[in-house]
C-alpha positions in Angstrom: 17.8 -24.7 43.9 16.7 -27.4 42.2 14.0 -24.7 40.8 17.2 -22.5 38.9 18.9 -25.5 37.4 15.9 -26.7 35.4 15.0 -22.9 34.4 18.9 -23.0 33.2 18.6 -26.5 31.6 14.8 -24.7 29.8 16.8 -22.3 28.6 19.5 -23.7 27.0 17.1 -26.4 25.0 15.4 -23.4 24.3 16.5 -22.1 20.6 17.5 -18.2 20.3 14.7 -18.6 17.8 12.1 -19.0 20.2 13.8 -16.8 23.3 14.0 -13.8 20.9 9.7 -14.4 20.6 9.0 -14.7 24.4 11.4 -11.5 24.7 9.8 -9.4 22.5 6.3 -10.6 23.1 7.5 -9.5 26.8 8.6 -5.8 25.9 5.4 -5.7 23.5 3.2 -6.2 27.4 5.0 -3.9 28.6 5.2 -1.2 26.8 1.5 -1.9 26.5 0.8 -1.6 30.0 2.6 1.1 30.3 1.2 3.6 26.9 -2.2 2.2 29.0 -0.3 4.5 32.5 0.6 7.1 30.8 -3.0 7.5 29.1 -5.1 7.1 32.0 -2.5 9.5 34.3 -3.3 12.3 31.0 -6.6 11.4 31.2 
């Protein structure tokens, strides 16, 4: 439970801009992994 509380507090301290940057980087890495998997499946 303490980990969840600490995580929410950390998210509240983070600015919206940094949250957007983290989200975009996560999406980019996810898209890259999916692209690699589909490329390997086709090949």
